[in-house]
C-alpha positions in Angstrom: 112.6 91.9 92.6 112.5 95.6 92.0 108.7 95.6 92.0 108.7 93.6 95.2 111.0 96.2 96.8 108.9 99.1 95.6 105.7 97.3 96.8 107.2 96.6 100.2 108.5 100.2 100.8 105.1 101.7 99.7 103.3 99.2 102.0 105.4 100.1 105.0 105.0 103.8 104.5 101.3 103.4 104.0 100.8 101.3 107.1 103.0 103.8 109.1 101.0 106.7 107.9 97.6 105.2 108.8 98.8 104.0 112.2 100.4 107.4 113.0 97.3 109.3 111.9 95.2 107.6 114.6 97.4 108.9 117.4 96.0 112.4 117.0 92.5 113.4 115.8 93.8 116.2 113.7 96.1 113.8 111.9 93.4 111.3 111.3 91.0 113.9 109.9 93.6 115.4 107.6 94.8 112.1 106.2 91.4 110.6 105.6 90.0 113.8 104.1 92.8 113.7 101.6 92.2 110.0 101.0 88.5 110.6 100.5 89.2 113.3 98.0 91.8 111.3 96.0 89.6 108.2 95.9 86.6 110.1 94.7 88.7 111.9 92.1 90.1 108.6 90.9 86.7 106.9 90.8 85.0 109.7 88.8 88.0 109.8 86.4 87.5 106.1 85.7 83.7 106.3 85.2 84.1 109.3 82.9 86.0 107.1 80.5 82.8 105.1 79.9 80.9 106.1 76.7 78.3 108.7 77.4 79.3 109.4 81.0 80.1 112.9 82.1 80.4 113.3 85.9 81.5 116.6 87.5 84.8 115.4 89.1 85.6 118.6 90.8 82.3 119.1 92.5 81.9 115.4 93.5 85.4 115.5 95.1 84.8 118.8 96.9 81.4 117.5 98.1 82.9 114.3 99.4 85.7 116.1 101.3 83.2 118.5 102.8 81.0 115.7 103.9 83.9 114.1 105.7 84.7 117.3 107.6 81.0 117.8 108.3 80.9 114.3 109.9 84.0 115.2 111.9 82.3 118.3 113.3 79.1 116.4 114.0 80.7 113.4 115.7 83.3 115.3 117.7 80.6 117.4 119.4 82.6 120.6 119.3 79.8 122.7 120.6 76.9 120.3 121.1 73.3 120.8 120.5 70.9 120.0 117.6 72.0 123.1 115.7 75.3 121.5 114.8 73.4 119.4 112.2 73.1 122.5 110.0 76.7 121.8 108.9 75.2 119.2 106.4 73.0 121.8 104.6 75.8 122.9 102.1 76.4 119.3 101.3 72.7 118.6 100.6 72.5 121.8 98.4 75.5 120.5 96.4 73.8 117.1 95.9 70.6 118.8 94.7 72.7 121.0 92.3 74.4 117.9 90.8 71.0 116.4 90.2 69.2 119.5 88.8 72.1 120.6 86.7 71.6 117.6 84.4 68.3 119.3 83.2 70.4 122.0 81.5 73.7 120.4 80.5 72.2 118.3 77.7 74.5 115.3 78.3 74.1 112.1 76.3 73.1 110.0 79.3 72.0 111.9 82.4 70.7 108.8 84.2 74.2 107.3 84.2 75.6 110.7 85.3 73.2 110.8 88.2 74.0 107.2 89.1 77.8 107.5 89.1 77.6 110.9 90.9 75.6 109.4 93.8 77.7 106.3 93.8 80.8 108.3 94.4 79.2 109.7 97.5 77.5 106.5 98.8 80.4 104.1 97.9 83.3 106.3 98.9 82.5 109.5 100.8 80.0 107.9 103.2 82.2 105.0 104.4 85.3 107.1 104.9 83.2 109.7 106.8 81.9 106.9 109.1 85.4 106.6 110.5 84.5 109.7 112.6 81.7 107.6 114.2 84.3 105.1 115.3 86.9 107.6 116.3 84.8 110.0 118.4 83.0 108.1 121.2 81.0 109.3 124.2 82.5 108.9 127.7 80.4 107.7 130.7 80.4 111.4 131.7 78.7 112.4 128.5 81.7 114.1 126.9 83.2 113.0 123.6 86.7 111.6 123.4 89.0 110.5 120.5 89.2 106.7 120.3 92.4 105.4 118.7 91.7 101.7 119.1 88.4 101.1 117.4 89.0 102.7 114.0 92.6 101.5 113.9 91.5 97.9 114.8 89.4 97.8 111.6 92.5 98.5 109.5 94.6 96.1 111.5 92.0 93.3 111.0 92.0 94.1 107.2 95.8 93.9 107.0 95.9 90.7 109.1 93.2 89.2 107.0 94.9 90.1 103.7 98.3 88.7 104.9 96.8 85.6 106.4 94.7 84.8 103.4 97.6 85.3 101.0 99.9 83.0 103.1 97.4 80.2 103.7 95.9 80.5 100.2 99.4 80.2 98.6 100.2 77.1 100.6 96.8 75.3 100.8 94.4 77.1 98.4 92.5 74.6 96.3 88.9 75.7 96.2 88.1 79.0 94.5 86.1 81.5 96.5 84.7 83.5 93.7 86.3 82.5 90.4 84.1 84.7 88.2 85.3 87.9 89.9 88.6 87.1 91.6 90.2 83.8 90.5 93.1 84.2 92.9 91.0 83.9 96.1 90.4 80.6 97.7 88.1 79.3 100.5 91.2 78.0 102.3 92.9 81.4 102.2 89.7 83.2 103.4 89.3 80.8 106.3 93.0 81.1 107.2 92.8 84.9 107.1 89.7 84.8 109.4 91.6 82.6 111.9 94.5 85.1 112.0 92.1 88.0 112.5 90.4 86.1 115.4 93.8 85.7 117.0 94.5 89.4 116.6 91.0 90.3 118.0 91.7 88.0 121.0 95.1 89.7 121.5 93.6 93.1 121.4 91.0 92.2 124.0 93.6 90.5 126.2 96.4 93.1 126.1 94.9 96.4 124.9 91.2 96.6 125.9 89.2 94.9 128.5 86.5 97.5 129.2 85.3 98.9 125.9 84.3 95.6 124.3 84.3 92.1 125.8 86.5 89.4 124.2 83.5 87.9 122.5 82.5 91.3 121.1 86.1 91.8 119.8 85.9 88.4 118.1 82.6 89.4 116.5 84.0 92.7 115.2 86.9 90.7 113.7 84.6 88.4 111.9 82.4 91.3 110.6 85.5 93.0 109.2 86.7 89.8 107.5 83.3 89.1 105.8 82.6 92.6 104.7 86.2 93.4 103.9 86.3 90.4 101.6 83.0 91.5 99.9 84.6 95.0 99.5 87.5 93.5 97.8 85.3 91.5 95.5 83.1 94.5 94.7 86.1 96.6 93.6 87.3 93.6 91.5 83.8 93.5 89.8 84.1 97.3 89.2 87.5 96.9 87.5 86.4 93.9 85.5 83.3 95.9 84.3 85.6 98.7 83.2 88.2 96.3 81.8 91.1 97.6 83.8 93.8 95.9 86.0 94.4 98.7 88.5 92.3 101.6 89.5 95.3 103.9 89.3 99.0 104.2 89.9 99.3 106.8 92.7 100.7 104.1 95.1 103.7 102.4 93.5 103.4 98.7 93.5 99.8 98.9 94.9 97.8 100.6 92.2 95.3 103.3 93.0 93.4 104.5 96.0 90.5 102.2 95.3 92.9 99.2 95.1 94.3 100.1 98.5 91.1 100.9 100.4 88.5 98.7 98.6 88.1 96.4 101.6 87.6 99.2 104.1 84.8 100.8 102.1 82.5 97.9 103.1 84.2 97.0 106.5 83.9 100.5 108.0 80.1 100.8 107.6 79.6 97.2 108.7 81.7 97.8 111.8 79.6 100.9 112.7 76.4 98.9 112.3 77.8 96.0 114.4 78.9 98.4 117.2 75.6 100.2 117.2 73.8 96.9 117.4 75.8 95.9 120.4 74.9 99.2 122.1 71.2 98.3 121.8 71.5 95.3 124.0 
């Protein structure tokens, strides 16, 4: 009972913080730059416990946070012009340093170090940074404005999917979705979660937005988030099984670590960006 109470309180605070952050661009950038740093720090700490692995946690974390801010600057179009892409140069220099430094550090397994270093950036830093692509959108007049609904909807769909899948799976779950990786997930729960997300997507198109995306496009975004969010959850489960751990950390009481909390979004955010860009081509 105590654990349920702690988990509930932590969940409410977490949801409130994420929702509130999307009300102001400064709040969104601050919160998710912190989330990016904490998640990369957690990830690099876990992989450093593997035999022969020595990843530079500090530089990986600083690089990831810098990349998030660089994407913010690039996407928000503060000054405009091609010259603003120069903001990525320090990040590229850092990545080159992390690769070249292995020549001189004489670590036991530099290949694993390179792999985990780049994975921290591709798996965590890049997806979180792509929130800026969803949050800062061009207006018909050519300016850039902060968009609350698109990035927030990705998290709303993920939360609805998790809750719906848990409820339906608990009541009707019979057929395992991926027993080798996550024995608790069922096909019935996944389908139930998707139905709830489609209902949420329809409600958003009906009551919150009728111009940015059509109802069919909102439904498509919901399905994309469900599929890739589920894969994101399974990928993190595979990661933990490979390391032989139950939770990625304990920073969030009752919910584990940052990876435990944001695993689904690490696949859903890039997929949402690809989906929306695909729509813009037609």
